Residue, then its C-alpha position, 0 to 999 in steps of 0.5 A: m499500499s502506497v503513501a502519497r507524498g507531499e508534492d501529491m498532496n500539495a497537487a491534490n489541493t489545488p482545484g479540480a484535482w479531485e475530479a482529475l483522480s481515477d476511481g483506482d486512486l481514489a479508492g487507494s487514497l481513501l483505503e490508506a486514510l481508513w488504515g491510519s485511522p483508530v478503527p482495527i483492520a486486518i488483511f488475510d491472504s486465501q489461506l486464512r494467514v494475516a498478511r497485514v494489520n493496521p497499528a489500531m488492530a496491533q493495539l487492541n491485541g496487544v501484539s506487534a503487527s509484524a507478529h501477526v504476519g504469517r500466522r492464522l488467527s487462533e495462532a496470533l490469538p489464541l484466547l480469542d473466541v473460535r466463532a471469529e475464525e469460522s466467520l472467517r472460513q465462511v466468507m472465503r467459502t461464500g464471497q459473501p460479506l458478514l456484518n457486525v458479528a459478536y465475538s469475545g475473547e481475551t487478547e494480550a492487551v488486557p490479560g485475564a480481561k474478557r472483552d467484546w467486538l463486532g467484527s465485519v468480514f469482507p472478501v477481497r477480490g482480484p482483477r478478474g473479481e475472484a477472492i484473493g483475501l479478506c478484510v476484517i473491521v472490528n469494533e470494540i463493544s466490552a463497555l456497551r456489554r457491560q451497561e447492557d449487563a448492569a441494566r439486566r441486573a438492575q432491572a431483575d433487582a427492581e423486579r425481585a424488590s417490587r415482588r417482595l414489596e407486594a408480599l409485604q403489602q399482602l402481609g400487611e393487609p391482615l396485619s392491620s386488621a389483626l387485635t390481638p397477640a394470637r390473631v397477629a401470629h396466625v396471620v405470620l404463619h399462615v400468610g408470612l411463611p409461604l412468602l418467605d418459602a419457609d417450612a415452619g415457623s413459630v411467633a413467641a411473645i415475651e411476657q415478664g421475662a419469659l417466651v409465650v408461644l403465640g402460635r407455631s406452624g410445622f414445628c413439633d412439641e419437642t422442638i418448641a420446647c427445646w427452642a423456647r428455652a431462652h433463659g437458661a444457663r447456656p446461650t441459645p439462638h432465642s436468648d442471643a437474638m433477644a439479648s442483642g436485638n439482632p437476628v441469629f442466622l443459621e445456614r448450616l443449621e446442625e453444624d452451626l448449632k454443633k459450633l455455637y450452640p452445642e447444648q442446644a444441639q444435643l437437645l434438639g438432637p437429628t432435625p429435618f431442617a438444613s437452615a433456620v433464623v431467629v428474628p427479635l420482634m422490636a418495637d420502641g427499642r426493645a424485644l416484644g417477641l421472637l420470630s423463628l423460621a426454619f428451611t428443609k433446603a439449605r439456605s444461603f441467606s443473601g443480603d436481600d433475603r436478609s432485608f426481606i426477612l428483617a421487613l417482614a419481622a418489623q411488619c410482625a413487630q409492629a402488629l403485635h404491639r398494637a394488638r397488645l395496645f389494644e389489649a391494653e385499651q380494652q382492658q383500661r377501657a373495662r377498668a374505667e367502667q369498673n371505676a365508673l360504677l365504683l364512683d356512682t356507688f361512692i357518691a351514692a353512699a357518701p355521707c356528705g353531698l356531692a355533685f357534679f355540674d356541666t360547664e353550664l352549672r346544670y346538675r349532672k350527678i348529685n347523691p342523695a345526701l345533698a338532694a335531701i340538703n336541697g329538699q328536692p329528690v335526686g331526680e328533680h336535680l338533674g339537667r336542672s340549672a343550680d340557680g333554682l335549687v342552691g339556696h345560698p347565692g354566694t354559692v352559685q356565685a363560687l361556682r361560676q368563679v370556678a368554671a371561669t378560673h379553673a381554680p378550686l375554692e376550698g373550706l367555703s363557709l355557708a349559713v343558709q336556711t335550706p329547704g330541708g332545714s328545720g327553719r333554723s339557719r344552718s351551717w356548712l362547709a363546701s369545697i368546689f373544684p374544677v373538672c378538667g380534661p388531660e389538656g385542661t379542657l373544662f368538663g365541668v365543676g364538682t362540689t362536696v358540701t359537709e354539714v358543720t352546724s354543730l361543729r360551728d356552734s361548738e366553736h361558738e361555744r368554745e370562744r365564748l368559754l375560752g373568753e370566760l377562761r381567760e378572765a377566770l385565769r386572770e381571777r384565780n391564779e391556782s387555775v393557771a396550772l391547770l390551763e397551761h397543762l391542758l393547753d401544752a398537751a393539746p395536739l394543735g398549736f394554741a396560743l393567746l395574742g395580746p391587744d399589741l399582737r404580742f404572744l402572751e401564751a403558747n403551748r409545745a404544739f405551737a412551738a413545735l410548728w417553728g422549730d425546736k425552741p421551747a415555748e417560752d421563747y416566743l412570749g412577748k415576740t410577734f409573728a414578724d420575730f419568727a414565722p416566714a415573711p409572707l405568713a407574718e404579714r398576712a397572719t397580722a393583718q388578719c389579726k388587726q381585722v379580727l380586733a377591729s371587727g370583733e369577728p373571727m377568722t377561721d380555717v385561714e390557710f397559709c403556705g409557702e416555701d423556706c429553704g428547700r421546706r414547704w410548710a402549709y398551715l390552717g389558722s383561726w383567730f378569735p376575739v377574747r372577751s370579757a364582758d364587752r371588752v376584747l382582751g386579746l385574740g385567741v390563735v389556733l393553728r394546725d400544720v396541714a403540710a403534709q395533707r396538702a403535699a398528698q393533694e397536690f401529688q394527687r392533682h399532679l399525678l392524676g393530671i399527667v398520667g390519669h387520662e390516657l397520656r401513655n395510649p397516644l404517646a405509644a401511637i406517637s412512637a410507633s407511627a414515627a418509627c414507622l415511617l422512619h423505616s421509609s426510604a422515601l423520607s427527605g432529610r428534613d422529614r427524617q429529622v422532624l420524625t427523629r425529633i418526635a421520636a425522641g420527643s415521645s421517648r423523653i415523655e414516656r421516661i418522665v411517665g415512667d417516674l411518675l409511676d414509679f413514684t405512684l408505687v412508692h407513694a402507694g407503700k409498694g416500693i420499686p419493684v426489681s428482679r435480680q439477675p447477675a449482671d456487671l456494673g461496669s458493662l452497665c455503666l459503659q452501655v449507658i454512657d454510650e446512650i447518652e453520648a449518642s443523643q448528647p455528642q457534646a458530652k464529656i463523659a469519663c468512666r473508669g472501675e476497679g475490682d470486681g463490679r459484678g452482682e445480682w441486680d435488676a440490670a434495667r433498674l441500675a441502668q435507670l439509677v446510673a442515666n439519672l445520675v449522669t443525666n443530672a451530672l450533665k445538666h447541673g455541671a459546668q458547661g463543656s466540663s467532663i463528667e467523671v463515672r467511677w466504681h470500686g468492688s470490694e468483698d460485699e458491695v460496689l460503690l459507684e459515684v458520679r462526680n461534676s464540676g462546677e457551682p456546689i450545691a448549697e448545704a441547706l439544699l443538701p438534705h432535700l436533694f432526694q425529695p419528690f418534685g424538687q430540684a437543686s436548680h430549676s430547669d425545664h428538662g425534667i420534673g424533679l423525680g429523677l433523684f428520688i426514684s434513683r433513691q428508691i431503686a437503690a433502696a430496693h437493692g438494700g443499697t443507699i445513695e448520698a450527695r456531697s458538693d463542694l467547690s474543690e471537689g464539685t458535686v458527687f452522688s455516691v451509690r452503694l449496692p450489695r452484691r447480693q439480696a441480704g439473707r441470700d448465700p453466694 
């Protein structure tokens, strides 16, 4: 093949040069241009030996052009597809070209790599038209083949995912209507097992730490009994799945059991199954039960298989969670109906008057006692307004006030001549309170009415007798000792004030209300000399009012807080007269702090927990968790759902603290279930969880000695989390929290330390009281340290706090290794 010289090329550029070329010259020029192009070209002689290859073909094959010449295709490229040489024979034999023939193989250019080409074979003819050789032109399509293969795999994956999504939807529909755990198990076993190609399965729930089989299919009694032993001394696939929250895949069942669970393998014996999997049914971060699957044919669980099994288990877990919530709701509804019946019975049998009004102050409930006070049958009250049936206008006004302000009125004194009375004025003591829903919505107003006519008469008589007694004491000194003994022994605080409001007399009970000083220390003093300022100012003002009006004031309540101590007193002031002269004031004080604290506790707890808080909260948590599993969420949606889930989890912890406090307040204490546990491992686990939710937290943990004992691990985790969270909350910003433990012979000491402003010494004795915090914070309700002390006490241990500027604040917990009286 000739190459055009420079002068020929210049000549070709002159006008008319192309027209002057003959067909042969033009073909030769075009062939020479094609020969130097990047298109691989080879020329074969009639014996199918290589006559010549262009540089592109030599580069493609990884063999020099000269090394091709004189060799057959199979000799030059031994790893090439044999069909390539057959194509050459066919064209040489028929004289007909073959276009775009696909073949593959390996070349020296890229050893070990399979490559794909499209080749076209043309006959090369002599002057008389006879075939004297072949021309082969090759186009590599390896990248195109890889793209096509990838597209086919992607399509196959999409089809497989679509089939599994349809299978999950097929299972989800009956699961959504399963209202009991047993029904959930039935749907999973009869619909889910065929979807998984499983030959046997069982669904078990975790109830009080034990596995309860809800349903099974394909497993015999012995297998169920063996696999259900999840809490023995040796591990099993079920106990591992429960403890870790992760599935256990046994692709070679007998071999894996012998290797990982030898005792389980011995108990199970020969089995017809070749593969198995145990999946924990997780909801809200805890295992509700276990799904066990078995396959008679050996199964290698691919990533897709495992994802599909976990997705199906997640559906089962959510359905089981919903079924449990539904059962709990049904039970709660039954209890509510029973409570309503008990309430009606109590109202009807109560000796005092009871009534409930709607927001329009119409009677909705009234008991016979109050109906008798109003002089009308019970049925005549229902649906009627209080205006026409309550004899005291102040009572109706008070009902309206409570309905408008939602604030209760207690100790409301009434003196009226009721229709049911004997014609004389009678006295009543009424309390009016709002009836609200969980969000503060007013449902109505309730009232209790107790007749205190005899009590009021007794009080008036007592006032008269006390006045005469004061006069008699002045006149007859021999009665002083007797009176002082009487007052000194009284359980109520009694005192006598002069016209200047200084104390003339005080008994021991009165002195005990203010501290440990003797009663004599208060004589000659005023309220301002020893009582808290708010109480002193109010008491002085009311004493002056009683002196000015000559009318007593009874059942006046004083409450407040001083140095972390809440106080509440019920006081009565009455003038002491001799004839028409007011000699001074009598004072009666009663400590009602404990009573008010109990009432506050009841209102507080009922307001938070008593109105179905946990059910809607659980639904929110379950919905958020379910949505978080969706891959279609945007980043912002996932962030919002994560916040919802975290907020729900925090509210659940608050509700848990309140319920624990209820148990303690009822005298039942914190229940614990002792199991072998390691305090060091437990501390590390709690710290990991806290650091995951608070990445900015700095927590160091170290320990020495043996940290093992018999404790309730969940409760101790709650105690450690409370102390570490409290340290993070109240410690200096950015400072490190230190958690350390030390194991001695009989007990383990746990200490949590934070630096920062020390706690005032006056507050240390009150740190572990309920609903109280060392510093104000909007992150809790003041029960964490109280619950922590109760958990320590339930384990026979103690908790105490110390705080100073040099050491910081340290909470120390001492935990006996074992329950008292139990041998190691």
